[in-house]
N, C-alpha and C positions, 0 to 999 in steps of 0.2 A: 214457347216454350221449348228452349234446347239447354237450359242446365236448370243444378240440383245442385241440394246440399245432402252429401254423405255423413251418418253421423258415425263416426269410430272407435273402436278401442284400441287403442293409440300406441300399443305394446308392438300388436300384433296387424294395423289395420284392416281387424274385420269390420265391415258393415254391421252396424247395429236396427239402423236405423236411415228413412229418406223426407228431406221437407223439401219438400214443393213450395212458391213462392206467386200468388196471380197477378201481387205488383213489387216490382223490382225484381225478376225474375232471372239479374243477372248480377244478386247483390249474393256474393255470404253471408251465412247467418255465423252467428259468434255465443259456445258454447253454453253461455247463460241463458241466449233465447229459446235453444232446444231440452233444458232439463230441467226436473222440479228441483225441489230445497235442499236433498240429499245426494243427488244424482238423476246418471239417466236409465228409466222405468226397462225393465224388459220381458218380452215373455216370454213361454218358451218356445221350442222351434216349429210346436205342430200349431200353434197361437192362440192355445189357450190363456191361461192365466198369468198374470205380473206376477213375474214370481222372482226376479233377485232385482237393485240398483247398484247399476256401476255409480262409481264417486266419480263426482269433476275433476277431478284430474286428474283418471282415467279415459276421460271423452276427446277426442279429434274429432272438426269438421272441413269439411271438403269442399270448393264449392269446383262441380266436374258437368262434363256432360251429359244428359239425360240420357238417361235409359231405361221407359219402361217393364225389365227384367231384373231389374237390380230392387226399383220397389216391390216387386209381389214377391222375388224373395231372396231382402239380402242379408240372410244369414247363409247363401253360397257366393257373398261377393268380398273381397280384399283390397282394398285400396292401397297400388301398387303402381308406383309413379305417377300419381297425381290423379290418376283414374281408376271404378272400381273394376276387378277385372275376376272376373268364375277361376274359387278354388280351382286347386287342380283335380283336387276328389269330394266329391259328395255326402262321401264317411268320413265321420266325425270320431274322434279320438274317445273312449268309453272311459267311467272315472267310473268305480265301484265305493263302496262305503261300505265298513263290517264293524264302524265303533273303536277299533284300533286302530287301523292304517286306514291309508287311500293305495289303489291302485287304478293305477292309470293304464290304459292296454292301444297299442297304434291297430289298426284294423292287418297294415301290410310293415314288415320290416323295412327298415330306411339304410343305409350306409352311413350315417350321421347322425349324431345328438339331436335334440328333439325337444327345446323343451317347451312343456303344456303348461299355462298360465289358468292358474284355475278362481274362483269363486266360489265359497259352501256358506250358505248363510240358515236360520231358523233353525230348527230343533229347538236345544233351550238355548242356541250362542245365544249374546249380548249384541255381539255386535259381531259382523261378517269377518271371513277367515279370510283372507289372498297371499297367494302365494303359490308355487310352481314349483314343479315337477319334471325332472331332465330321462330319458328316457335313453341310455345309451346306444347308438352304433348299432346295427344289428338284433339286434332287442323286440323283442315286444311288449314288453311288461319290465312298468317298474313299482315297487310298493314302498313306504315309509311311513311312519305311525304316524295316527291323526287321533284321539282318543275322541270320541263323539256317543253323548247322550242315547238313547231309546230316541227315536221320532223320528220323523220328513225333512229330509233336507235340502236345500235348492240348490244348486250347482249349477254354473256358469263356466261352460272350456274354450279355452283360445290358443291352440293350434300353428301354428303356422301349417298352409301348406295343407290343413285339414277344417270341415264346414265346421262353425263355431257350433255349439251343442249348451244345450240349455235343460234343467231338467229338473223333476224332482226324483229321490236319493231315498229308498226309504233304510233306517238304519234298526236291523230287529235286534 
């Protein structure tokens, strides 16, 4: 088997998962073949529970060269020039929810603005919130209003150059 299909978050290229085929291994799969009715189900980055569903229109699929490391830790890879490459830092952006604001923090300051896409679901939300937050160059942190009720929320973070992060965040 020389090829595999990577499932990606279209906007940033983060690899969400991998599909291999025993029959027709050189044939690309379609988005419809790899997602559930409502989207692609994603586990937290420790491999525990399925906690977020990425909508169908946010999913990409690419036929790439086979790489067993991508199969084992897809969250550490992003699609670049048609191939999955290791994300430069295994660190991820952190997100904190306090019921009033969402706070994004970079592990180190960078010299360019960093747009962070995120999804928040669970708690008392009837629909997931899809949005982005930008941390300006040379800063480490940015806060924006995001009112949420008390509860546990599922969060997925997609920041270019940083590992995919998926986790549950309590709002006290």
